[in-house]
Each structure stands twice: as structure tokens, then as C-alpha cells.
C-alpha positions, -999 to +999 in steps of 0.1 A: +406-288+279+439-299+276+433-332+288+401-334+268+424-328+235+449-352+244+422-380+250+407-370+215+443-375+202+449-408+219+414-419+206+423-410+168+456-426+171+438-459+186+411-460+160+436-452+130+455-484+143+426-502+143+412-493+110+446-499+094+450-533+109+415-544+100+419-532+061+452-549+063+438-584+072+409-578+046+434-571+018+454-602+024+424-620+027+413-610-006+416-642-033+446-636-058+467-607-061+488-586-079+517-609-085+494-636-098+511-651-131+482-639-151+481-604-135+517-593-146+527-615-174+514-650-189+550-661-194+564-651-160+581-681-142+572-690-105+607-684-097+605-649-111+570-644-090+588-657-058+615-632-064+592-601-064+573-613-035+607-614-016+613-579-031+582-567-017+581-585+016+551-604+007+568-638+015+568-632+052+537-638+076+509-613+078+517-601+114+552-593+104+541-576+071+518-552+092+544-546+117+568-536+090+542-516+074+533-499+106+569-489+113+571-476+078+540-452+082+552-437+111+581-424+093+552-413+064+566-440+042+535-458+026+559-482+006+559-481-033+529-485-058+532-521-074+519-504-107+537-470-111+567-478-091+564-444-076+560-438-040+527-441-025+528-408-002+539-389-035+508-405-053+484-395-028+498-359-024+492-353-060+455-364-056+443-355-022+441-317-030+413-321-057+396-346-037+395-323-004+386-293-024+355-314-038+344-326-003+349-292+016+328-271-008+301-301-006+302-298+030+299-261+030+270-260+004+250-288+025+255-271+057+244-236+042+215-251+018+199-276+043+196-249+072+181-227+050+155-252+033+149-271+066+139-238+084+119-225+057+096-258+053+094-256+090+085-219+091+060-225+060+047-258+079+021-276+057+019-249+027+032-248-008+068-245-003+068-269+028+054-297+006+079-288-022+109-290+000+099-321+013+094-337-022+129-326-033+142-338+000+127-372-005+139-375-042+174-365-030+175-391+000+163-420-027+187-411-054+218-430-062+249-410-068+260-427-098+228-423-114+224-389-108+258-384-121+248-401-153+217-381-157+235-348-151+263-356-175+233-365-202+213-335-197+241-306-189+268-318-207+256-339-238+219-322-247+225-285-234+265-284-238+267-260-206+292-281-188+322-301-194+314-340-193+347-351-176+379-340-161+392-312-141+410-291-167+405-280-204+424-293-230+440-259-236+463-250-207+453-220-186+475-200-162+467-177-134+433-170-124+420-187-153+433-218-142+413-221-109+382-208-127+384-232-154+387-260-123+357-246-106+338-248-140+348-284-142+338-294-108+303-277-107+285-311-117+303-336-096+301-310-066+265-303-076+258-343-075+275-345-042+254-319-024+219-330-040+223-366-028+233-353+007+209-325+014+178-345+016+182-365+051+201-333+065+171-310+052+144-332+068+163-334+101+166-296+103+127-291+095+121-317+125+142-297+150+130-264+137+094-276+144+101-286+180+119-254+185+088-233+173+066-252+196+087-244+225+076-224+255+109-199+253+097-191+217+063-182+227+077-159+252+099-143+228+070-136+201+050-125+233+078-099+241+071-083+205+105-097+189+110-098+155+110-130+132+145-121+122+157-116+159+141-148+170+157-167+142+193-153+153+189-156+187+167-188+194+163-208+163+201-211+146+217-211+184+198-242+191+202-259+156+238-255+151+248-283+178+228-313+166+236-301+127+275-301+135+272-334+150+254-347+120+279-331+096+306-349+114+287-384+109+283-376+073+316-371+065+324-408+058+294-408+034+309-379+015+344-392+013+329-425+001+308-412-025+336-392-041+350-427-051+321-435-073+319-396-089+357-395-093+357-424-113+325-418-134+336-379-140+372-390-147+387-366-120+423-376-110+416-374-071+419-400-044+388-418-052+397-425-089+430-437-076+415-458-051+391-473-076+419-480-099+444-493-076+414-518-064+411-530-100+449-536-103+453-550-067+478-525-058+478-534-023+503-504-010+483-477-025+449-493-011+464-494+022+478-456+018+443-443+008+423-461+033+446-450+061+447-413+051+408-414+046+400-430+081+425-404+093+407-376+076+373-389+086+384-392+124+401-355+122+367-343+109+345-360+137+373-345+163+370-309+147+331-313+148+332-324+185+354-292+196+333-271+176+300-286+193+318-274+226+322-241+215+285-240+205+269-256+234+271-240+269+263-277+283+292-294+270+315-266+282+304-269+319+305-305+316+343-304+303+351-281+328 
């Protein structure tokens, strides 16, 4: 087990380095830059621009810039933002909790709802509830997140007035428990959009897996022994569903994190997604690199956690590792 964990950590480190290098090359290959004369000040002289490039180290060869950035990153120093002048790690630290909260809440909701809907659709095969769940899943699978977000804002915020249209907190400051309840109230709509656009494919996948389990011989013998449907669900269906579902949830992490970029920009949520969007518009390269690296690291950690959880759930993987 310790050797497997060491291999996983080395893999995580290697993939993080590879992703950071590809991102660094892609960013440097992009046309124009933050230090273009028209971006900062039309009256800025070429000599002033060259001086700024020397200050930020942008006059060095790309490989030397990357090695210097990598050395700083090893010391948890992602550089200084071109726009705000603040440390990149401080900018990310301020916005990371809200993005993590949204993604974790959406992941838990997708896991619970998709299992319930998928099993219910499979058990009521070709009945009304099965047809209804399949139609909802197909709509979810085909619905773009930005379009659903705009529809949700129009319906629940503008017409009905049930939910706030944007932001994370009300204009009037709150404290204590009311502060967190107000945050939850503001996040209902964006998290709901994240859950709805992610639940369709997961539900259809679980429905297909459950149908295969229901046709298995061991389930036939379990029913022949007179076991109740609740016992069959707890002892036979769920243990066989969890390993592939955990694997799929690990693979869906990049989609959730990437989707939050669009939703945070639409709903005006000051998270990592909105910061990435604004930094891309202003060509704030240090912030873009920091967010890409942290996002890749979180995604790889999530996938590694899913693999370790899968080992706990699957007896076959336990034996293969041991």
C-alpha cells in the first residue's frame, strides 16, 4: 500500500510539472501581452515597456523563465499579479474556498441524486417514472450551463424573485450563522445549475449498470432466498454500483471545475473561476499560471482520492495491490 501511494504521489508530481510546462508554453505563445503599449497606457514609451519586462523577467528566454517560475512555485511563490500588484498565492487563497465549496457541494449532490434516480429508473424499467427520468437526463445532458444559468436567473430571480441574481452575500452585512446561511442562499442557483448539467450522463450510466445487475444470476438466487428488495439493494446492488460510480465521479472533476469558470463569471461570484476569466481578459499571466497549476493539482488529487477509495470498495483491487 505504501509503495502504491508513493507511485501515486510521483505520478501526481510528474503530471503537475507536465501540465504546468504545457500551460506556460501556450501562454507565452499567445499573441500580444499585458505589456503591449495599448494595454497599459497609449503614451507609454518603448523604453518604459522594456524596463517593465526586465522587472518581471519577461526579457529572458522562455525556458529560463519557466525554470525560474518552477523554482519559485516550489517555495509556494507564484509571482505577483500584473493587475493588482498583490501576490498570486494570496489572490488564489482568497477565492479558492468559495470555488471548492461550490464544487464539493455539487459533487455530493450529483452523487446522491444520480444514484437514486438511476436505480429508480432501472427498477421501474419501461414504466412512467423510467421514461420521465430518461427525458430529464437527456435534457440535462444536452443543456449548456451558461444557457441554463441565464434561464434560472430570469425565472427564479427576475420573474419570481425567489433567489438573488448574483453575488455571494447580501448588501447588508451579516455575522455569525446568518453569514453562512446568506451565502448558502446565494449559492442555491449556481450550484443547482452545476448539479443539473452534470446529473444527466451520470444517471443514464447508473441506470445502465443497474439493469445489468438486475439481470445477474446472483440477484436471481438472492430473490429466490426470499430476501427483501431493501436488503437486495443494500447488499447486492449498491456494492456493485459504487466502484464504477466513484471512478466516473473522479473523471468528472475537470468538467465541474471548468464549468465553474463560466458560472462564476455569469453570477458574479468572486471565486477562482471569475479570477481566471478576468485574468485572461487582462492577460495577467502570473495569475493564469497559478490558477491553472492549482486547478490541475486539485483535479489530480481528486482522481487519486477516487482511486484510493476505489481500492477500499473493490475487493479485486485490494488483492491485486497486495
